[in-house]
C-alpha positions in Angstrom: 233.5 70.5 79.6 231.3 69.0 82.4 233.9 70.0 85.1 233.9 73.6 83.7 230.2 73.8 83.7 230.0 72.3 87.2 232.6 74.8 88.4 230.7 77.7 87.0 227.5 76.5 88.7 229.3 76.2 92.0 230.7 79.7 91.6 227.3 81.1 90.6 225.5 79.5 93.5 228.2 80.8 95.9 227.8 84.3 94.6 224.0 84.1 94.9 224.3 82.7 98.4 226.8 85.5 99.4 224.3 88.3 99.4 222.5 90.6 101.7 218.7 90.3 101.5 216.0 92.6 102.7 212.5 91.2 103.4 209.2 92.3 105.0 210.0 96.0 104.7 207.4 98.6 105.5 207.1 102.2 106.6 204.7 103.6 109.2 201.9 105.7 107.8 201.6 109.2 109.3 198.7 111.5 110.0 198.9 115.1 108.6 201.2 117.2 110.7 203.4 114.4 112.0 206.8 115.2 110.5 208.5 111.8 111.2 208.0 108.2 110.5 210.0 104.9 110.8 210.9 102.0 108.5 211.1 98.4 109.6 212.4 95.3 107.8 214.4 92.1 108.2 217.9 92.2 106.9 219.4 88.7 106.1 223.2 88.2 105.9 223.9 85.0 103.9 227.6 85.7 103.8 230.5 84.5 106.0 231.3 88.0 107.1 229.6 90.4 109.5 228.2 93.5 107.9 226.3 96.5 109.2 223.9 99.1 107.9 226.0 102.3 108.2 223.7 104.8 106.5 220.2 105.1 104.9 218.6 107.6 102.7 215.2 108.3 101.2 213.7 111.0 98.9 210.6 111.3 101.2 212.4 113.1 104.1 215.1 115.7 104.9 217.0 113.4 107.2 217.3 109.6 107.6 218.9 108.1 110.7 219.5 104.7 112.2 217.9 104.3 115.7 217.2 101.9 118.5 215.5 102.0 121.9 216.8 101.3 125.4 215.2 101.4 128.8 216.8 104.2 130.9 215.5 105.2 134.3 212.4 103.2 133.8 211.5 105.0 130.5 211.9 103.7 127.0 214.2 106.1 125.1 214.9 106.3 121.4 218.3 107.4 120.1 220.5 107.4 117.0 223.1 104.7 116.5 226.1 104.8 114.1 225.3 101.3 112.6 223.0 98.3 112.8 225.0 95.0 112.8 223.9 92.0 110.8 226.3 89.2 111.8 227.3 86.5 109.3 224.8 83.7 108.5 222.0 85.5 110.5 219.4 88.2 110.3 218.6 91.4 112.1 215.0 92.5 112.5 214.2 96.2 112.5 210.9 96.5 114.4 208.9 98.9 116.6 210.6 99.1 120.0 213.9 98.0 118.6 216.3 98.9 115.7 214.6 101.0 113.0 215.2 103.6 110.4 213.8 107.1 111.2 212.5 109.3 108.4 212.8 112.8 109.9 211.3 115.9 108.3 208.9 114.3 105.9 208.1 116.3 102.8 204.5 114.9 102.8 202.4 112.7 105.0 202.8 109.0 104.2 199.6 107.3 103.3 198.6 103.6 103.4 199.0 102.2 99.9 201.9 104.4 98.9 205.5 103.1 98.6 208.7 104.6 100.0 212.1 104.1 98.4 215.0 103.5 100.9 218.6 103.1 100.1 220.7 101.2 102.7 224.5 101.6 102.7 226.4 98.6 104.1 229.8 98.4 105.7 231.1 96.1 102.9 230.5 98.9 100.3 227.2 97.4 99.0 224.1 99.5 98.7 220.6 98.1 98.7 217.7 100.1 97.3 214.3 98.8 98.4 210.7 99.8 97.9 208.7 99.6 101.2 204.9 99.8 101.4 203.4 102.3 103.8 201.3 100.5 106.4 199.3 101.5 109.6 201.4 100.3 112.5 199.8 100.4 115.9 201.9 97.8 117.8 205.1 99.3 119.3 204.0 103.0 118.8 204.0 103.5 122.6 207.7 102.6 122.6 208.6 105.5 120.4 209.2 107.8 123.3 208.3 111.5 123.3 208.3 112.6 119.7 208.1 116.2 120.7 211.5 115.8 122.5 212.9 114.0 119.5 211.6 116.8 117.1 213.1 119.5 119.3 216.4 117.6 119.4 216.6 117.1 115.7 215.9 120.5 114.4 218.6 122.0 112.2 
């Protein structure tokens, strides 16, 4: 009996430890007329296998894309990526000026104090739905490139 209980506890703790966690999530507040925002968070991979965020969705915008930034010709450029890797036993921070999730074509401005639901689809088949608070984010805003170019390039 003791061995069975101990075995179950070991299995339960292994299952708990083998998960993907999302912490410190938030979405940038937007002034009226700005049709796009971005979501930031820390994604923690407690498993022994690499995973990646391969897709995201949210009911607050028409389109949700995975993005990052790179310096090209002396200018910080933002662009879409097919995935955001989270290697085993590590974490990936989505932050202004780095990897982030773009909310494109917002249905309404996002105001401080509201919450945004985001669903992340992972390469291992898992989905994670989180609720991220809307915050004013000033740091890193200058790294978001020319939003007019991005809006023009993203129109359907």
